[in-house]
SEPAMI-692604 format. One record per atom (N, C-alpha, C): residue number from 1; residue in one letter; atom name; x, y, z. Coordinates in nm, 3 decimals. Layout:
BEGIN
<num->NUM residuo->A atomo->CA east->X north->Y up->Z>
...
This chain:
BEGIN
<num->1 residuo->M atomo->N east->4.760 north->26.007 up->-2.697>
<num->1 residuo->M atomo->CA east->4.775 north->25.911 up->-2.805>
<num->1 residuo->M atomo->C east->4.863 north->25.968 up->-2.916>
<num->2 residuo->D atomo->N east->4.847 north->26.098 up->-2.943>
<num->2 residuo->D atomo->CA east->4.927 north->26.161 up->-3.048>
<num->2 residuo->D atomo->C east->5.076 north->26.157 up->-3.013>
<num->3 residuo->L atomo->N east->5.109 north->26.177 up->-2.884>
<num->3 residuo->L atomo->CA east->5.249 north->26.173 up->-2.843>
<num->3 residuo->L atomo->C east->5.307 north->26.033 up->-2.856>
<num->4 residuo->I atomo->N east->5.227 north->25.933 up->-2.826>
<num->4 residuo->I atomo->CA east->5.273 north->25.795 up->-2.841>
<num->4 residuo->I atomo->C east->5.299 north->25.765 up->-2.988>
<num->5 residuo->K atomo->N east->5.203 north->25.799 up->-3.071>
<num->5 residuo->K atomo->CA east->5.216 north->25.772 up->-3.214>
<num->5 residuo->K atomo->C east->5.325 north->25.857 up->-3.279>
<num->6 residuo->G atomo->N east->5.355 north->25.972 up->-3.220>
<num->6 residuo->G atomo->CA east->5.457 north->26.062 up->-3.276>
<num->6 residuo->G atomo->C east->5.597 north->26.036 up->-3.223>
<num->7 residuo->D atomo->N east->5.618 north->25.922 up->-3.157>
<num->7 residuo->D atomo->CA east->5.750 north->25.885 up->-3.103>
<num->7 residuo->D atomo->C east->5.805 north->25.990 up->-3.006>
<num->8 residuo->R atomo->N east->5.719 north->26.050 up->-2.926>
<num->8 residuo->R atomo->CA east->5.764 north->26.152 up->-2.831>
<num->8 residuo->R atomo->C east->5.764 north->26.099 up->-2.688>
<num->9 residuo->I atomo->N east->5.724 north->25.972 up->-2.671>
<num->9 residuo->I atomo->CA east->5.714 north->25.911 up->-2.539>
<num->9 residuo->I atomo->C east->5.811 north->25.793 up->-2.532>
<num->10 residuo->Q atomo->N east->5.886 north->25.783 up->-2.421>
<num->10 residuo->Q atomo->CA east->5.980 north->25.673 up->-2.404>
<num->10 residuo->Q atomo->C east->5.935 north->25.573 up->-2.297>
<num->11 residuo->L atomo->N east->5.850 north->25.616 up->-2.206>
<num->11 residuo->L atomo->CA east->5.803 north->25.532 up->-2.097>
<num->11 residuo->L atomo->C east->5.665 north->25.581 up->-2.056>
<num->12 residuo->I atomo->N east->5.575 north->25.488 up->-2.032>
<num->12 residuo->I atomo->CA east->5.439 north->25.523 up->-1.990>
<num->12 residuo->I atomo->C east->5.415 north->25.470 up->-1.850>
<num->13 residuo->V atomo->N east->5.367 north->25.558 up->-1.762>
<num->13 residuo->V atomo->CA east->5.319 north->25.517 up->-1.630>
<num->13 residuo->V atomo->C east->5.169 north->25.543 up->-1.632>
<num->14 residuo->N atomo->N east->5.091 north->25.437 up->-1.630>
<num->14 residuo->N atomo->CA east->4.946 north->25.448 up->-1.642>
<num->14 residuo->N atomo->C east->4.882 north->25.370 up->-1.528>
<num->15 residuo->T atomo->N east->4.825 north->25.442 up->-1.433>
<num->15 residuo->T atomo->CA east->4.758 north->25.378 up->-1.318>
<num->15 residuo->T atomo->C east->4.612 north->25.421 up->-1.316>
<num->16 residuo->P atomo->N east->4.531 north->25.362 up->-1.404>
<num->16 residuo->P atomo->CA east->4.392 north->25.403 up->-1.417>
<num->16 residuo->P atomo->C east->4.309 north->25.368 up->-1.293>
<num->17 residuo->R atomo->N east->4.208 north->25.450 up->-1.268>
<num->17 residuo->R atomo->CA east->4.117 north->25.426 up->-1.156>
<num->17 residuo->R atomo->C east->3.974 north->25.438 up->-1.206>
<num->18 residuo->G atomo->N east->3.893 north->25.346 up->-1.165>
<num->18 residuo->G atomo->CA east->3.751 north->25.354 up->-1.195>
<num->18 residuo->G atomo->C east->3.714 north->25.300 up->-1.332>
<num->19 residuo->Q atomo->N east->3.584 north->25.284 up->-1.351>
<num->19 residuo->Q atomo->CA east->3.531 north->25.227 up->-1.475>
<num->19 residuo->Q atomo->C east->3.553 north->25.317 up->-1.596>
<num->20 residuo->D atomo->N east->3.552 north->25.446 up->-1.575>
<num->20 residuo->D atomo->CA east->3.566 north->25.539 up->-1.687>
<num->20 residuo->D atomo->C east->3.704 north->25.529 up->-1.753>
<num->21 residuo->A atomo->N east->3.803 north->25.485 up->-1.679>
<num->21 residuo->A atomo->CA east->3.940 north->25.480 up->-1.730>
<num->21 residuo->A atomo->C east->3.968 north->25.355 up->-1.813>
<num->22 residuo->I atomo->N east->3.879 north->25.257 up->-1.811>
<num->22 residuo->I atomo->CA east->3.905 north->25.130 up->-1.880>
<num->22 residuo->I atomo->C east->3.924 north->25.149 up->-2.029>
<num->23 residuo->F atomo->N east->3.842 north->25.230 up->-2.093>
<num->23 residuo->F atomo->CA east->3.854 north->25.252 up->-2.237>
<num->23 residuo->F atomo->C east->3.989 north->25.317 up->-2.269>
<num->24 residuo->D atomo->N east->4.024 north->25.421 up->-2.195>
<num->24 residuo->D atomo->CA east->4.152 north->25.489 up->-2.218>
<num->24 residuo->D atomo->C east->4.269 north->25.396 up->-2.192>
<num->25 residuo->E atomo->N east->4.259 north->25.317 up->-2.087>
<num->25 residuo->E atomo->CA east->4.367 north->25.225 up->-2.051>
<num->25 residuo->E atomo->C east->4.395 north->25.127 up->-2.166>
<num->26 residuo->K atomo->N east->4.290 north->25.071 up->-2.222>
<num->26 residuo->K atomo->CA east->4.308 north->24.976 up->-2.332>
<num->26 residuo->K atomo->C east->4.371 north->25.042 up->-2.453>
<num->27 residuo->A atomo->N east->4.326 north->25.162 up->-2.485>
<num->27 residuo->A atomo->CA east->4.381 north->25.234 up->-2.601>
<num->27 residuo->A atomo->C east->4.527 north->25.268 up->-2.580>
<num->28 residuo->I atomo->N east->4.561 north->25.312 up->-2.459>
<num->28 residuo->I atomo->CA east->4.700 north->25.347 up->-2.429>
<num->28 residuo->I atomo->C east->4.788 north->25.223 up->-2.435>
<num->29 residuo->R atomo->N east->4.743 north->25.113 up->-2.373>
<num->29 residuo->R atomo->CA east->4.822 north->24.989 up->-2.376>
<num->29 residuo->R atomo->C east->4.843 north->24.940 up->-2.518>
<num->30 residuo->R atomo->N east->4.739 north->24.943 up->-2.598>
<num->30 residuo->R atomo->CA east->4.748 north->24.897 up->-2.737>
<num->30 residuo->R atomo->C east->4.850 north->24.982 up->-2.816>
<num->31 residuo->A atomo->N east->4.839 north->25.112 up->-2.802>
<num->31 residuo->A atomo->CA east->4.931 north->25.202 up->-2.872>
<num->31 residuo->A atomo->C east->5.074 north->25.182 up->-2.823>
<num->32 residuo->A atomo->N east->5.091 north->25.161 up->-2.692>
<num->32 residuo->A atomo->CA east->5.224 north->25.140 up->-2.636>
<num->32 residuo->A atomo->C east->5.287 north->25.011 up->-2.689>
<num->33 residuo->V atomo->N east->5.209 north->24.905 up->-2.696>
<num->33 residuo->V atomo->CA east->5.260 north->24.778 up->-2.749>
<num->33 residuo->V atomo->C east->5.301 north->24.794 up->-2.895>
<num->34 residuo->L atomo->N east->5.216 north->24.858 up->-2.974>
<num->34 residuo->L atomo->CA east->5.247 north->24.877 up->-3.116>
<num->34 residuo->L atomo->C east->5.372 north->24.963 up->-3.134>
<num->35 residuo->A atomo->N east->5.392 north->25.061 up->-3.045>
<num->35 residuo->A atomo->CA east->5.506 north->25.151 up->-3.055>
<num->35 residuo->A atomo->C east->5.628 north->25.098 up->-2.979>
<num->36 residuo->R atomo->N east->5.612 north->24.983 up->-2.914>
<num->36 residuo->R atomo->CA east->5.720 north->24.921 up->-2.835>
<num->36 residuo->R atomo->C east->5.769 north->25.012 up->-2.724>
<num->37 residuo->I atomo->N east->5.674 north->25.072 up->-2.653>
<num->37 residuo->I atomo->CA east->5.704 north->25.160 up->-2.542>
<num->37 residuo->I atomo->C east->5.675 north->25.084 up->-2.412>
<num->38 residuo->P atomo->N east->5.772 north->25.077 up->-2.320>
<num->38 residuo->P atomo->CA east->5.747 north->25.010 up->-2.192>
<num->38 residuo->P atomo->C east->5.635 north->25.082 up->-2.116>
<num->39 residuo->T atomo->N east->5.551 north->25.003 up->-2.049>
<num->39 residuo->T atomo->CA east->5.438 north->25.058 up->-1.975>
<num->39 residuo->T atomo->C east->5.438 north->25.004 up->-1.833>
<num->40 residuo->I atomo->N east->5.423 north->25.093 up->-1.738>
<num->40 residuo->I atomo->CA east->5.419 north->25.057 up->-1.596>
<num->40 residuo->I atomo->C east->5.277 north->25.086 up->-1.547>
<num->41 residuo->T atomo->N east->5.221 north->24.992 up->-1.471>
<num->41 residuo->T atomo->CA east->5.080 north->25.006 up->-1.433>
<num->41 residuo->T atomo->C east->5.056 north->25.016 up->-1.283>
<num->42 residuo->T atomo->N east->5.163 north->25.021 up->-1.202>
<num->42 residuo->T atomo->CA east->5.144 north->25.039 up->-1.058>
<num->42 residuo->T atomo->C east->5.242 north->25.145 up->-1.008>
<num->43 residuo->L atomo->N east->5.206 north->25.210 up->-0.899>
<num->43 residuo->L atomo->CA east->5.294 north->25.311 up->-0.842>
<num->43 residuo->L atomo->C east->5.421 north->25.248 up->-0.784>
<num->44 residuo->A atomo->N east->5.410 north->25.128 up->-0.729>
<num->44 residuo->A atomo->CA east->5.528 north->25.060 up->-0.675>
<num->44 residuo->A atomo->C east->5.627 north->25.030 up->-0.788>
<num->45 residuo->A atomo->N east->5.577 north->24.985 up->-0.901>
<num->45 residuo->A atomo->CA east->5.666 north->24.957 up->-1.015>
<num->45 residuo->A atomo->C east->5.725 north->25.086 up->-1.070>
<num->46 residuo->A atomo->N east->5.649 north->25.194 up->-1.069>
<num->46 residuo->A atomo->CA east->5.700 north->25.323 up->-1.116>
<num->46 residuo->A atomo->C east->5.813 north->25.372 up->-1.027>
<num->47 residuo->Q atomo->N east->5.796 north->25.355 up->-0.896>
<num->47 residuo->Q atomo->CA east->5.901 north->25.396 up->-0.803>
<num->47 residuo->Q atomo->C east->6.026 north->25.312 up->-0.823>
<num->48 residuo->A atomo->N east->6.010 north->25.181 up->-0.839>
<num->48 residuo->A atomo->CA east->6.125 north->25.093 up->-0.862>
<num->48 residuo->A atomo->C east->6.196 north->25.130 up->-0.993>
<num->49 residuo->A atomo->N east->6.119 north->25.160 up->-1.096>
<num->49 residuo->A atomo->CA east->6.178 north->25.199 up->-1.224>
<num->49 residuo->A atomo->C east->6.254 north->25.331 up->-1.210>
<num->50 residuo->A atomo->N east->6.196 north->25.427 up->-1.139>
<num->50 residuo->A atomo->CA east->6.264 north->25.556 up->-1.120>
<num->50 residuo->A atomo->C east->6.395 north->25.538 up->-1.044>
<num->51 residuo->E atomo->N east->6.394 north->25.454 up->-0.942>
<num->51 residuo->E atomo->CA east->6.516 north->25.427 up->-0.866>
<num->51 residuo->E atomo->C east->6.620 north->25.358 up->-0.953>
<num->52 residuo->G atomo->N east->6.576 north->25.264 up->-1.036>
<num->52 residuo->G atomo->CA east->6.667 north->25.195 up->-1.126>
<num->52 residuo->G atomo->C east->6.727 north->25.288 up->-1.230>
<num->53 residuo->I atomo->N east->6.644 north->25.376 up->-1.286>
<num->53 residuo->I atomo->CA east->6.693 north->25.472 up->-1.385>
<num->53 residuo->I atomo->C east->6.794 north->25.566 up->-1.321>
<num->54 residuo->A atomo->N east->6.765 north->25.613 up->-1.199>
<num->54 residuo->A atomo->CA east->6.858 north->25.702 up->-1.129>
<num->54 residuo->A atomo->C east->6.991 north->25.632 up->-1.102>
<num->55 residuo->A atomo->N east->6.986 north->25.506 up->-1.060>
<num->55 residuo->A atomo->CA east->7.108 north->25.430 up->-1.034>
<num->55 residuo->A atomo->C east->7.189 north->25.411 up->-1.162>
<num->56 residuo->M atomo->N east->7.121 north->25.385 up->-1.272>
<num->56 residuo->M atomo->CA east->7.190 north->25.368 up->-1.400>
<num->56 residuo->M atomo->C east->7.257 north->25.499 up->-1.442>
<num->57 residuo->Q atomo->N east->7.191 north->25.611 up->-1.421>
<num->57 residuo->Q atomo->CA east->7.247 north->25.740 up->-1.458>
<num->57 residuo->Q atomo->C east->7.371 north->25.773 up->-1.375>
<num->58 residuo->K atomo->N east->7.373 north->25.726 up->-1.251>
<num->58 residuo->K atomo->CA east->7.488 north->25.747 up->-1.163>
<num->58 residuo->K atomo->C east->7.592 north->25.637 up->-1.179>
<num->59 residuo->Q atomo->N east->7.562 north->25.540 up->-1.265>
<num->59 residuo->Q atomo->CA east->7.647 north->25.423 up->-1.288>
<num->59 residuo->Q atomo->C east->7.673 north->25.349 up->-1.157>
<num->60 residuo->Q atomo->N east->7.568 north->25.335 up->-1.077>
<num->60 residuo->Q atomo->CA east->7.576 north->25.265 up->-0.950>
<num->60 residuo->Q atomo->C east->7.484 north->25.143 up->-0.950>
<num->61 residuo->V atomo->N east->7.499 north->25.060 up->-1.049>
<num->61 residuo->V atomo->CA east->7.413 north->24.944 up->-1.061>
<num->61 residuo->V atomo->C east->7.491 north->24.820 up->-1.016>
<num->62 residuo->T atomo->N east->7.433 north->24.745 up->-0.925>
<num->62 residuo->T atomo->CA east->7.491 north->24.620 up->-0.880>
<num->62 residuo->T atomo->C east->7.392 north->24.509 up->-0.915>
<num->63 residuo->V atomo->N east->7.441 north->24.403 up->-0.975>
<num->63 residuo->V atomo->CA east->7.355 north->24.293 up->-1.019>
<num->63 residuo->V atomo->C east->7.376 north->24.174 up->-0.928>
<num->64 residuo->F atomo->N east->7.265 north->24.115 up->-0.883>
<num->64 residuo->F atomo->CA east->7.269 north->23.995 up->-0.801>
<num->64 residuo->F atomo->C east->7.180 north->23.890 up->-0.867>
<num->65 residuo->A atomo->N east->7.217 north->23.764 up->-0.850>
<num->65 residuo->A atomo->CA east->7.130 north->23.656 up->-0.895>
<num->65 residuo->A atomo->C east->7.009 north->23.652 up->-0.803>
<num->66 residuo->L atomo->N east->6.894 north->23.629 up->-0.857>
<num->66 residuo->L atomo->CA east->6.772 north->23.623 up->-0.778>
<num->66 residuo->L atomo->C east->6.784 north->23.518 up->-0.667>
<num->67 residuo->Q atomo->N east->6.847 north->23.406 up->-0.699>
<num->67 residuo->Q atomo->CA east->6.865 north->23.300 up->-0.599>
<num->67 residuo->Q atomo->C east->6.949 north->23.349 up->-0.482>
<num->68 residuo->A atomo->N east->7.049 north->23.433 up->-0.508>
<num->68 residuo->A atomo->CA east->7.133 north->23.486 up->-0.401>
<num->68 residuo->A atomo->C east->7.054 north->23.579 up->-0.310>
<num->69 residuo->L atomo->N east->6.965 north->23.655 up->-0.366>
<num->69 residuo->L atomo->CA east->6.886 north->23.747 up->-0.285>
<num->69 residuo->L atomo->C east->6.792 north->23.674 up->-0.190>
<num->70 residuo->H atomo->N east->6.754 north->23.551 up->-0.225>
<num->70 residuo->H atomo->CA east->6.660 north->23.475 up->-0.144>
<num->70 residuo->H atomo->C east->6.727 north->23.363 up->-0.065>
<num->71 residuo->S atomo->N east->6.860 north->23.355 up->-0.069>
<num->71 residuo->S atomo->CA east->6.929 north->23.252 up->0.008>
<num->71 residuo->S atomo->C east->6.939 north->23.296 up->0.154>
<num->72 residuo->E atomo->N east->6.985 north->23.204 up->0.239>
<num->72 residuo->E atomo->CA east->6.992 north->23.233 up->0.384>
<num->72 residuo->E atomo->C east->7.088 north->23.346 up->0.415>
<num->73 residuo->N atomo->N east->7.205 north->23.346 up->0.353>
<num->73 residuo->N atomo->CA east->7.304 north->23.448 up->0.386>
<num->73 residuo->N atomo->C east->7.297 north->23.571 up->0.297>
<num->74 residuo->G atomo->N east->7.209 north->23.570 up->0.198>
<num->74 residuo->G atomo->CA east->7.190 north->23.686 up->0.113>
<num->74 residuo->G atomo->C east->7.286 north->23.697 up->-0.004>
<num->75 residuo->R atomo->N east->7.385 north->23.608 up->-0.012>
<num->75 residuo->R atomo->CA east->7.478 north->23.612 up->-0.126>
<num->75 residuo->R atomo->C east->7.528 north->23.474 up->-0.160>
């Protein structure tokens, strides 16, 4: 919490498990929202974010319309 409040965190990956984590999860989410820090809550989303960040760093980002990705021919 101190790192969030101290502007030392840029991205949060929080995948809580079990009942004991509920209190911490709420506190972390609340602090993240107040600090405007993006929060990821699943491992699949964390992997997608990591791949996206890596692609951006390599300047290898290609943008497609969502409709094109779901069309018959793919574009």
